[in-house]
C-alpha positions as CSV (number, residue, x, y, z in Angstrom):
1,M,11.5,65.0,55.3
2,R,11.1,64.2,59.1
3,Q,14.8,64.6,60.0
4,R,14.8,68.0,58.5
5,I,11.7,69.0,60.3
6,F,13.4,67.8,63.6
7,E,16.3,69.9,62.6
8,I,14.2,73.1,62.3
9,I,12.1,72.7,65.3
10,E,15.0,71.9,67.7
11,K,16.8,74.7,69.3
12,S,19.1,76.4,67.0
13,N,22.7,76.2,67.3
14,G,23.2,79.5,65.2
15,A,24.2,77.6,61.9
16,D,20.6,76.7,60.7
17,R,19.0,79.9,59.5
18,L,15.4,78.3,59.3
19,S,16.0,76.9,62.8
20,S,16.8,80.4,64.0
21,I,13.7,81.9,62.4
22,Y,11.4,79.1,63.9
23,D,12.9,79.7,67.5
24,Y,12.6,83.6,67.3
25,S,9.0,83.2,65.8
26,M,8.0,80.9,68.5
27,M,9.3,83.0,71.2
28,A,7.2,86.0,69.6
29,V,4.2,83.7,69.6
30,I,4.6,82.8,73.3
31,A,5.2,86.6,74.1
32,V,2.0,87.8,72.2
33,S,-0.1,84.9,73.6
34,L,0.4,86.3,77.3
35,I,-1.0,89.7,76.4
36,P,-4.6,88.7,77.1
37,L,-3.7,87.3,80.5
38,A,-2.9,90.8,81.7
39,F,-6.6,92.0,81.2
40,K,-9.5,90.8,83.1
41,E,-11.9,91.4,80.3
42,T,-12.1,89.2,77.1
43,T,-12.3,90.8,73.8
44,P,-12.6,89.5,70.1
45,I,-9.0,90.4,69.4
46,F,-7.8,88.6,72.6
47,S,-9.8,85.4,71.5
48,I,-8.3,85.5,68.1
49,I,-4.8,85.9,69.7
50,D,-5.6,83.0,72.1
51,Y,-7.0,80.6,69.6
52,S,-4.0,81.3,67.0
53,A,-1.3,80.8,69.6
54,A,-2.9,77.5,70.7
55,T,-3.4,76.3,67.1
56,L,0.3,77.1,66.5
57,F,1.4,75.3,69.8
58,S,-0.7,72.3,68.7
59,V,1.1,72.3,65.2
60,D,4.5,72.6,67.1
61,Y,3.4,69.8,69.5
62,F,2.2,67.5,66.5
63,L,5.7,68.1,64.7
64,R,7.7,67.3,67.8
65,L,5.6,64.0,68.5
66,M,6.1,63.2,64.8
67,T,9.8,63.4,65.2
68,A,10.2,62.1,68.6
69,D,12.3,59.1,67.6
70,F,15.2,61.5,66.5
71,K,15.2,63.2,69.7
72,M,14.8,60.2,72.2
73,K,16.5,57.7,70.1
74,K,14.1,54.9,71.3
75,K,12.7,53.9,67.9
76,A,8.9,53.3,68.0
77,A,8.8,53.6,71.8
78,S,9.8,57.2,71.5
79,F,6.3,58.0,70.1
80,F,4.6,56.6,73.3
81,L,7.3,58.0,75.7
82,Y,7.4,61.5,74.4
83,P,4.1,62.7,75.4
84,F,5.1,62.0,79.2
85,T,8.3,64.0,79.0
86,P,8.3,67.4,81.1
87,M,8.6,69.7,78.0
88,A,5.6,67.6,76.2
89,L,3.5,68.1,79.4
90,I,4.2,71.8,79.6
91,D,3.0,72.0,75.7
92,L,-0.2,70.3,76.7
93,L,-0.8,72.7,79.5
94,C,-0.4,75.6,77.0
95,I,-2.9,74.1,74.6
96,L,-5.6,72.4,76.5
97,P,-6.9,75.4,78.5
98,T,-8.1,77.1,75.2
99,F,-9.9,74.1,73.6
100,T,-11.2,72.5,76.6
101,A,-13.0,75.7,77.5
102,L,-15.3,74.8,74.4
103,A,-16.7,71.8,76.1
104,G,-19.9,71.9,77.7
105,G,-18.7,70.4,80.9
106,F,-16.2,73.4,81.2
107,R,-18.5,76.3,80.9
108,L,-18.7,77.1,84.5
109,L,-16.9,80.5,85.1
110,K,-14.7,79.4,88.1
111,L,-13.6,76.3,86.4
112,F,-12.9,78.1,83.2
113,R,-10.6,80.6,85.2
114,L,-8.9,77.7,86.6
115,F,-8.0,76.3,83.2
116,R,-7.2,79.8,82.1
117,T,-4.5,80.3,84.5
118,F,-2.7,77.3,83.3
119,R,-1.9,79.3,80.1
120,V,0.8,80.9,82.2
121,F,2.9,77.8,81.6
122,R,3.5,79.1,78.2
123,T,6.4,81.1,79.7
124,L,8.1,77.8,80.5
125,K,8.3,77.1,76.7
126,L,10.8,79.9,76.4
127,F,13.3,77.6,78.1
128,R,13.3,75.5,74.9
129,Y,14.3,78.3,72.7
130,S,16.7,80.6,74.6
131,R,20.4,79.8,74.7
132,S,20.9,82.4,77.5
133,I,18.6,80.3,79.8
134,D,20.5,77.3,78.8
135,I,23.6,78.9,80.5
136,I,21.6,79.8,83.6
137,L,20.4,76.1,83.9
138,N,24.0,75.0,83.4
139,V,24.8,77.3,86.3
140,I,22.4,76.0,88.6
141,Q,23.4,72.5,87.7
142,T,27.1,73.2,88.4
143,Q,26.4,75.1,91.6
144,K,23.4,73.0,92.9
145,N,25.3,71.8,95.8
146,S,26.1,75.4,97.1
147,L,22.6,76.3,96.3
148,I,21.2,73.4,98.3
149,A,23.2,74.3,101.2
150,V,22.0,77.9,101.1
151,G,18.4,76.9,100.8
152,T,18.9,74.4,103.7
153,L,20.3,77.4,105.7
154,A,17.3,79.6,104.7
155,V,14.8,76.9,105.8
156,G,16.6,76.5,109.0
157,Y,16.7,80.3,109.7
158,V,12.9,80.6,108.9
159,L,12.0,77.7,111.4
160,I,14.4,78.8,114.1
161,S,13.3,82.6,113.8
162,A,9.7,81.5,113.8
163,L,10.1,79.3,116.8
164,I,11.8,82.1,118.7
165,I,9.4,84.8,117.8
166,F,6.4,82.5,118.4
167,N,7.5,82.1,122.0
168,V,8.6,85.6,122.6
169,E,5.4,87.1,121.1
170,P,2.6,84.7,121.9
171,D,0.0,87.6,121.7
172,T,1.0,88.7,118.4
173,F,1.3,85.6,116.7
174,D,-1.8,83.3,117.1
175,T,-0.4,80.2,115.3
176,F,3.1,78.8,114.4
177,F,2.3,79.2,110.7
178,D,1.8,83.1,111.4
179,A,5.3,83.0,112.8
180,I,6.8,81.1,109.8
181,Y,5.0,83.7,107.5
182,W,6.5,86.6,109.4
183,A,10.1,85.0,109.2
184,T,9.8,84.1,105.5
185,V,8.7,87.7,104.8
186,S,11.6,89.0,106.9
187,L,14.1,86.8,105.2
188,T,13.0,88.2,101.7
189,T,13.2,91.7,103.2
190,V,9.5,92.3,101.7
191,G,8.1,93.5,105.1
192,Y,4.4,93.7,104.5
193,G,3.8,95.0,107.9
194,D,0.6,93.0,108.7
195,L,2.5,91.1,111.5
196,Y,5.2,92.5,113.4
197,P,6.7,92.4,117.2
198,V,5.4,94.8,119.6
199,T,7.6,94.0,122.7
200,A,11.1,95.2,123.2
201,V,12.4,91.5,123.3
202,G,10.5,90.7,120.1
203,K,11.9,93.9,118.2
204,I,15.6,92.8,119.3
205,V,14.7,89.4,117.9
206,A,13.4,91.0,114.8
207,M,16.5,93.2,114.2
208,M,18.9,90.3,114.7
209,S,16.8,88.1,112.4
210,S,16.9,90.7,109.7
211,F,20.7,91.2,109.7
212,I,20.9,87.3,109.3
213,G,18.3,87.4,106.7
214,I,19.9,89.9,104.5
215,A,23.2,87.7,104.6
216,I,21.4,84.6,103.6
217,I,19.3,86.2,100.9
218,A,22.5,87.7,99.3
219,L,24.4,84.2,99.1
220,P,22.5,82.6,96.1
221,S,22.9,86.0,94.1
222,G,26.6,85.6,94.6
223,I,26.8,82.0,93.8
224,I,24.8,82.3,90.7
225,T,26.6,85.5,89.5
226,A,30.1,83.8,89.9
227,G,29.0,80.8,88.2
228,Y,27.4,82.7,85.5
229,M,30.5,84.6,84.8
230,A,32.5,81.2,85.1
231,E,30.2,79.8,82.4
232,L,30.7,82.8,80.0
233,S,34.2,82.4,80.3
234,K,34.0,78.8,79.0
235,K,31.8,79.9,76.1
236,D,34.4,82.5,75.1
């Protein structure tokens, strides 16, 4: 019985119909459970959605704990180790904010909102049920060295640009953190416009920084796209 439950609740490989139904059902529950987070006010229907979803997540957590030995293959120790695994902790973050709000110690509005935001972690449960995300994770794992190199380059770009603009525009940027913020916004080509150079030299630095930033920001997209196409070719 436990073996069959384990087969159903684990990610489907396409051959087990019940497992596929369970996966798609859980993905639907996750999507519906996020609807109340898009509204500031709480309505009775939102409360029903929240508590219903949290109850289903609790059942899912209990079933996974009950079959942890099949997944971790460490016999009795599996039942003690499973609650500390990353996905199990994410499951708890999805469940606890709903039920802990009932306790008297958590009735303070600000603390309740703090716990309420943790329910956004429900989106991470999608990693467990989506095969497409598995492909992306494999791409990241395969291309991690290239991505780390690009990340290092981006951090270096931000620090160097911030250092230059901080010394060129001392009147515009009060702190080095402001310069880092500006460099990061420039790297991502967002450009909020709240901080910007005003001198001719500062503008020249900004233009050069923008050209380099566009090149850096395009690199990870190319790496991931190439890796994704290679991974799809392997699957085919």
